[in-house]
TORFI-775721 format. One line per field, with one value per atom (N, C-alpha, C): residue number from 1; x, y, z. Coordinates in pm, 1 decimal, always signed. Atoms other than C-alpha are relative to their C-alpha. Layout:
BEGIN
pos <- c(NUM; ...) $
east <- c(X; ...) $
north <- c(Y; ...) $
up <- c(Z; ...) $
This chain:
BEGIN
pos <- c(1; 1; 1; 2; 2; 2; 3; 3; 3; 4; 4; 4; 5; 5; 5; 6; 6; 6; 7; 7; 7; 8; 8; 8; 9; 9; 9; 10; 10; 10; 11; 11; 11; 12; 12; 12; 13; 13; 13; 14; 14; 14; 15; 15; 15; 16; 16; 16; 17; 17; 17; 18; 18; 18; 19; 19; 19; 20; 20; 20; 21; 21; 21; 22; 22; 22; 23; 23; 23; 24; 24; 24; 25; 25; 25; 26; 26; 26; 27; 27; 27; 28; 28; 28; 29; 29; 29; 30; 30; 30; 31; 31; 31; 32; 32; 32; 33; 33; 33; 34; 34; 34; 35; 35; 35; 36; 36; 36; 37; 37; 37; 38; 38; 38; 39; 39; 39; 40; 40; 40; 41; 41; 41; 42; 42; 42; 43; 43; 43; 44; 44; 44; 45; 45; 45; 46; 46; 46; 47; 47; 47; 48; 48; 48; 49; 49; 49; 50; 50; 50; 51; 51; 51; 52; 52; 52; 53; 53; 53; 54; 54; 54; 55; 55; 55; 56; 56; 56; 57; 57; 57; 58; 58; 58; 59; 59; 59; 60; 60; 60; 61; 61; 61; 62; 62; 62; 63; 63; 63; 64; 64; 64; 65; 65; 65; 66; 66; 66; 67; 67; 67; 68; 68; 68; 69; 69; 69; 70; 70; 70; 71; 71; 71; 72; 72; 72; 73; 73; 73; 74; 74; 74; 75; 75; 75; 76; 76; 76; 77; 77; 77; 78; 78; 78; 79; 79; 79; 80; 80; 80; 81; 81; 81; 82; 82; 82; 83; 83; 83; 84; 84; 84; 85; 85; 85; 86; 86; 86; 87; 87; 87; 88; 88; 88; 89; 89; 89; 90; 90; 90; 91; 91; 91; 92; 92; 92; 93; 93; 93; 94; 94; 94; 95; 95; 95; 96; 96; 96; 97; 97; 97; 98; 98; 98; 99; 99; 99; 100; 100; 100; 101; 101; 101; 102; 102; 102; 103; 103; 103; 104; 104; 104; 105; 105; 105; 106; 106; 106; 107; 107; 107; 108; 108; 108; 109; 109; 109; 110; 110; 110; 111; 111; 111; 112; 112; 112; 113; 113; 113; 114; 114; 114; 115; 115; 115; 116; 116; 116; 117; 117; 117; 118; 118; 118; 119; 119; 119; 120; 120; 120; 121; 121; 121; 122; 122; 122; 123; 123; 123; 124; 124; 124; 125; 125; 125; 126; 126; 126; 127; 127; 127; 128; 128; 128; 129; 129; 129; 130; 130; 130; 131; 131; 131; 132; 132; 132; 133; 133; 133; 134; 134; 134; 135; 135; 135) $
east <- c(+38.9; +394.3; +104.9; -103.8; +651.8; +123.8; -117.9; +928.7; -19.2; +27.1; +762.6; -5.3; +2.3; +700.0; +142.9; -140.6; +1071.3; +69.2; -66.9; +1187.2; -33.6; +44.8; +982.1; -19.4; +9.5; +998.3; -143.2; +140.8; +621.3; -37.7; +48.7; +419.9; -72.4; +66.1; +323.0; -147.4; +137.3; +9.8; -88.6; +79.3; -111.6; -15.4; +9.7; -47.6; -79.4; +81.6; -259.5; +78.5; -84.0; +31.8; +26.8; -29.2; +41.9; -114.2; +111.0; -226.9; +44.0; -38.8; -147.5; -57.5; +47.9; -276.0; +116.6; -117.4; +80.5; +97.9; -91.2; +225.6; +49.1; -43.9; +380.0; +135.6; -128.2; +678.3; +116.5; -108.1; +890.7; +25.6; -19.2; +831.1; +80.7; -68.9; +951.2; +148.7; -141.6; +1279.0; +63.5; -56.1; +1323.9; -3.2; +8.5; +1238.5; -113.3; +114.6; +893.6; +28.3; -26.9; +912.9; -104.3; +94.4; +614.5; -133.5; +132.2; +307.5; -109.5; +99.1; +124.2; -11.6; +2.6; +207.0; -13.8; +18.1; +157.0; +128.8; -128.1; +528.8; +25.7; -17.8; +546.3; -131.9; +123.7; +297.5; -49.6; +64.6; +54.7; +56.3; -49.3; +190.1; +132.2; -129.5; +541.6; -17.2; +25.5; +417.4; -65.3; +75.1; +178.1; +86.0; -91.5; +457.3; +70.4; -66.3; +642.4; -100.0; +103.5; +321.2; -40.3; +35.5; +237.7; +106.8; -108.5; +578.9; -14.4; +21.9; +505.3; -118.5; +118.0; +161.2; +30.9; -35.6; +313.6; +66.1; -61.0; +500.5; -104.1; +107.2; +165.5; -84.3; +87.3; +3.4; +81.4; -63.3; +82.8; +3.3; +1.4; +170.5; -131.5; +126.2; -108.1; +2.6; -12.2; -22.3; -118.5; +94.8; -250.1; +82.2; -76.4; -115.1; -67.7; +39.1; -176.1; +119.2; -99.6; +15.2; -35.6; +25.6; +41.9; +85.5; -71.3; +135.2; -60.2; +48.8; +68.1; -151.1; +142.1; -285.1; -26.1; +39.3; -468.9; +41.5; -49.4; -327.5; +117.1; -115.4; -31.5; -35.8; +40.7; -228.4; -58.2; +70.4; -371.1; +94.3; -71.1; -238.6; -102.1; +84.1; -377.9; +33.6; -20.8; -419.5; -66.1; +53.7; -468.4; +6.3; +8.4; -580.9; +10.8; -17.8; -462.9; -30.8; +35.1; -621.8; +22.6; -34.5; -484.1; +51.1; -58.0; -295.8; -94.6; +100.0; -611.3; -32.3; +38.8; -696.9; -137.4; +126.1; -972.7; -62.8; +55.4; -1015.4; +104.8; -90.0; -866.7; -72.0; +59.2; -919.4; +103.6; -85.1; -776.4; -25.1; +16.7; -714.0; +88.8; -72.4; -594.3; +103.0; -105.5; -259.3; -11.4; +17.5; -352.8; -107.5; +108.8; -654.9; +27.5; -26.9; -484.0; +13.0; -18.8; -397.3; +111.5; -106.4; -192.3; -30.4; +35.8; -376.5; -23.5; +28.5; -469.3; -148.3; +144.1; -839.8; -39.7; +34.4; -848.0; +24.7; -29.2; -691.4; -106.5; +102.9; -930.1; -133.8; +128.6; -1228.4; -4.5; -2.4; -1116.2; -16.2; -1.2; -1117.2; -139.3; +121.8; -1389.8; +18.6; -18.8; -1434.7; -8.0; -1.5; -1362.6; +31.6; -20.8; -1336.5; +134.8; -129.8; -1002.1; -20.0; -2.8; -923.0; +142.9; -135.4; -620.3; +53.9; -45.3; -605.8; +53.2; -45.8; -580.0; +128.1; -123.4; -314.2; +119.5; -108.8; -102.1; +28.8; -17.5; -159.8; +75.8; -67.5; -53.4; +144.9; -138.7; +257.3; +85.5; -74.1; +364.6; +19.4; -9.0; +288.5; +110.7; -100.4; +500.1; +139.8; -131.1; +782.8; +52.8; -42.5; +789.9; +0.5; +5.2; +720.1; +70.7; -78.4; +952.1; -33.5; +28.9; +796.0; -110.4; +108.2; +516.3; +56.0; -36.1; +518.2; -94.9; +81.5; +390.2; -23.1; +33.6; +208.2; -78.3; +64.8; +125.3; -95.5; +94.7; -171.9; -49.1) $
north <- c(-64.9; -766.9; -22.9; +29.8; -942.0; +85.6; -81.9; -749.6; +142.1; -135.3; -416.8; +2.5; +9.2; -527.6; +2.0; +2.7; -603.1; +132.6; -123.5; -292.3; +116.1; -112.1; -52.7; -36.4; +47.3; -254.2; +11.6; -4.0; -284.9; -122.5; +108.8; -508.5; -104.2; +109.0; -846.5; -9.6; +14.2; -851.4; +111.5; -112.0; -504.1; -3.8; +15.9; -592.8; -124.3; +118.4; -907.8; -123.3; +113.6; -1148.3; -94.8; +79.9; -1286.7; +21.5; -10.0; -1361.3; -47.3; +34.4; -1351.2; +104.3; -94.9; -1190.4; +66.0; -50.8; -1117.9; +73.4; -66.9; -928.0; -97.2; +81.9; -1051.1; -66.1; +70.7; -1281.6; +96.8; -97.1; -992.3; +80.3; -70.8; -814.3; -86.5; +92.2; -1121.2; -10.5; +9.1; -1119.8; +137.8; -133.3; -741.4; +73.0; -67.9; -649.5; +103.2; -90.3; -494.4; +94.4; -100.4; -173.7; +1.1; +17.1; -274.5; +68.8; -59.4; -114.4; -96.9; +101.3; -441.2; -21.6; +15.9; -432.3; +133.5; -131.3; -59.7; +72.1; -63.2; +18.4; +116.9; -106.3; +221.6; +74.9; -76.9; +506.8; -7.4; +13.8; +509.9; +97.5; -100.6; +829.6; -42.9; +46.7; +690.0; -118.4; +118.4; +358.2; +39.0; -37.3; +522.0; +71.2; -62.6; +728.5; -105.0; +107.7; +410.8; -78.4; +73.5; +234.8; +76.9; -80.7; +524.9; -9.2; +15.9; +494.7; -132.6; +129.8; +128.2; +7.3; -13.5; +213.7; +80.7; -82.2; +476.3; -81.2; +85.3; +197.6; -74.8; +69.9; +49.0; +89.8; -89.6; +357.5; +88.7; -88.2; +581.3; +141.4; -142.1; +945.4; +58.0; -61.4; +1190.1; +46.6; -33.9; +1198.1; -52.0; +49.0; +1154.7; -57.6; +61.0; +908.8; -125.9; +128.2; +612.0; -94.1; +105.9; +285.8; -68.0; +54.8; +171.8; -125.0; +124.6; -184.5; -69.7; +78.9; -456.4; -18.0; +26.8; -517.1; -144.8; +136.2; -821.2; -36.9; +23.9; -783.4; +94.4; -83.0; -620.3; +148.9; -139.2; -301.9; +61.9; -46.7; -270.4; +18.4; -22.4; -133.8; -2.2; -6.8; -163.6; +127.4; -120.9; +135.4; -15.7; -8.4; +169.2; +147.2; -143.2; +511.1; +21.3; -37.4; +660.2; +149.6; -139.4; +985.1; +32.5; -40.1; +1160.2; -117.3; +113.8; +843.0; -116.6; +104.8; +628.6; -66.8; +76.0; +354.2; +48.3; -51.6; +487.2; -90.9; +90.8; +206.6; -47.3; +56.5; +24.7; -3.1; +11.7; -12.9; -40.9; +36.2; -101.0; +100.3; -93.6; +126.2; -44.0; +32.6; +86.9; +109.5; -100.7; +259.4; +72.8; -64.5; +335.9; +107.6; -96.8; +537.9; +106.0; -88.2; +731.3; +146.4; -139.0; +1046.0; +64.9; -73.6; +1314.2; +29.8; -31.4; +1346.4; -124.1; +109.9; +1136.0; -35.9; +21.9; +1141.1; -145.3; +140.6; +782.4; -84.1; +75.3; +657.4; +30.7; -37.3; +854.1; -66.5; +57.3; +730.3; -151.5; +146.5; +367.3; -52.7; +43.7; +354.8; -35.2; +43.6; +156.9; +35.9; -42.6; +325.1; -117.3; +102.1; +115.6; +67.4; -52.3; +164.3; -46.1; +29.4; +180.0; -73.7; +62.6; -40.8; -43.0; +38.6; -164.8; -115.5; +116.1; -491.5; +41.9; -41.4; -321.1; +81.6; -76.4; -84.7; -94.6; +96.5; -381.3; -72.1; +68.8; -563.6; +88.8; -91.0; -256.8; +23.5; -17.5; -202.1; -120.4; +121.7; -563.9; -8.0; +0.1; -539.3; +94.4; -98.5; -224.5; -42.4; +45.7; -379.4; -114.5; +121.1; -705.8; +11.7; -18.7; -574.6; +128.6; -117.6; -333.2; +53.7; -42.5; -296.9; +105.3; -97.7; -57.9; +142.2; -142.6; +319.8; +77.0; -90.3; +592.2; +126.6; -125.1; +883.6; +85.6; -91.2; +1169.3; +93.3; -97.2; +1395.5; +94.4) $
up <- c(-122.5; +843.0; +108.1; -99.5; +1058.7; -20.3; +27.8; +885.3; +51.4; -50.0; +970.1; +152.3; -146.5; +1327.8; +53.0; -42.6; +1359.7; -27.6; +40.2; +1173.6; +93.4; -82.5; +1387.4; +147.4; -138.4; +1711.1; +52.0; -36.4; +1718.3; +81.2; -84.6; +1945.7; -85.0; +73.4; +1800.0; +39.4; -49.2; +2014.7; -54.8; +50.1; +1914.3; -151.3; +145.6; +1548.9; -39.5; +27.7; +1580.3; -37.4; +37.1; +1539.0; +116.4; -119.4; +1893.8; +98.3; -93.4; +2150.4; +137.8; -136.9; +2520.5; +94.5; -100.1; +2836.3; +74.6; -71.9; +2955.7; -91.0; +92.9; +2660.6; -105.7; +113.4; +2340.3; +26.7; -12.2; +2294.3; -14.7; +18.4; +2168.3; +127.5; -127.0; +2500.1; +96.0; -90.2; +2688.1; -30.9; +37.2; +2492.1; -21.8; +2.5; +2498.7; -132.2; +129.4; +2138.6; +1.9; -12.9; +2202.7; +116.6; -103.5; +2406.5; +111.2; -110.2; +2618.3; -14.4; +18.6; +2464.5; +43.6; -35.8; +2529.0; +150.5; -145.9; +2899.5; +71.5; -59.8; +2955.5; +35.7; -30.1; +2987.9; -95.3; +99.2; +2666.4; -17.2; +16.3; +2625.1; -144.3; +130.6; +2333.6; -102.7; +94.7; +2175.5; -62.8; +49.1; +2144.2; -94.5; +81.7; +2009.1; -132.4; +119.7; +1763.3; -104.0; +96.7; +1605.3; -84.4; +75.1; +1510.2; -83.0; +73.7; +1408.2; -125.4; +116.6; +1175.9; -108.3; +97.6; +1009.3; -74.5; +63.8; +942.8; -95.5; +85.3; +804.2; -125.5; +115.5; +575.8; -110.4; +102.2; +398.1; -81.4; +69.3; +298.1; -88.8; +74.9; +150.4; -93.0; +96.4; -142.2; +54.9; -33.3; -111.6; -52.2; +41.0; -184.0; -144.4; +141.4; -554.1; -80.8; +100.1; -854.6; -114.6; +107.9; -1109.0; -51.6; +58.1; -1335.7; +9.6; +15.3; -1319.0; -131.4; +133.9; -1681.0; -18.3; +23.6; -1770.7; -121.3; +113.1; -2027.3; +8.4; +7.7; -2142.8; -36.1; +36.3; -2269.4; -141.4; +136.2; -2623.1; -25.8; +35.5; -2800.2; -7.0; +18.4; -2875.5; +125.8; -118.3; -2528.4; +118.4; -125.7; -2199.1; +113.6; -119.2; -1847.7; +75.9; -78.7; -1619.2; +136.0; -135.0; -1245.4; +37.8; -30.7; -1127.6; +150.8; -139.5; -798.9; +11.0; -22.7; -678.3; +146.8; -136.8; -369.4; +82.8; -68.9; -281.3; +19.8; -18.8; -296.6; -133.5; +117.8; -543.3; -45.8; +52.7; -771.4; -104.8; +98.3; -1026.5; -98.7; +101.3; -1322.8; -133.9; +132.1; -1692.9; -103.2; +112.4; -2032.3; -111.3; +111.5; -2329.3; -115.0; +122.2; -2686.4; -24.8; +16.5; -2739.5; -133.5; +130.7; -3103.1; +4.1; -11.2; -2988.2; +105.9; -112.2; -2712.6; -40.5; +39.0; -2906.6; +81.2; -68.1; -2734.3; +146.6; -138.2; -2402.2; +83.0; -92.6; -2105.5; +2.1; +0.9; -2192.1; -15.1; +22.4; -2319.2; +125.0; -122.2; -1999.3; +105.3; -98.0; -1775.3; -32.6; +41.9; -1977.1; +15.5; -8.1; -1957.8; +142.4; -140.2; -1576.8; +48.4; -68.0; -1403.0; +147.3; -138.7; -1062.3; +97.9; -104.5; -755.1; +133.1; -134.9; -379.9; +53.3; -60.7; -203.1; +132.7; -131.8; +96.2; +30.0; -40.0; +287.6; -82.8; +76.7; +94.0; -136.3; +132.3; -244.7; +10.8; -19.1; -108.4; +12.5; -18.2; -0.6; -131.9; +128.1; -331.0; -98.6; +92.0; -528.1; +39.5; -45.6; -314.2; -38.4; +35.1; -365.9; -151.0; +146.0; -738.3; -47.1; +41.4; -775.7; +41.4; -46.9; -576.6; -86.3; +69.8; -774.4; -151.9; +144.9; -1126.7; -35.0; +36.2; -1300.7; -139.2; +136.7; -1646.4; -7.9; +1.3; -1546.7; -17.0; +7.0; -1603.8; +90.1; -79.0; -1375.6; -82.0; +67.9; -1538.4; +100.1; -96.0; -1301.6; -74.9; +57.0; -1364.5; +107.3) $
């Protein structure tokens, strides 16, 4: 979070990283543009904040993230629909056939939230053995 605050010159206080009644520390040293003190208008600030948020969420694509499973014959799948986490599951690669039906059927539905979006972004950044299958 600190890296995004620095990259987009966001306010530490408005991002929940600093608590003060007189603006954030970054404002005092000239890094923050002053959204916390009313110097910068909300529209300008929100454009940069949205760019930072976009780094946390997926595009509006539909795809599976396929990786190792719990055994040699098994793969794991995470389902993303319209850029939102839709669930996960495991499937046997020997039973997959020629379509994506086995993967779709293996998914246990789940609810998306900001935490899972961040976890998935970090996972994709730190692991390189997964495959993306768009549908």
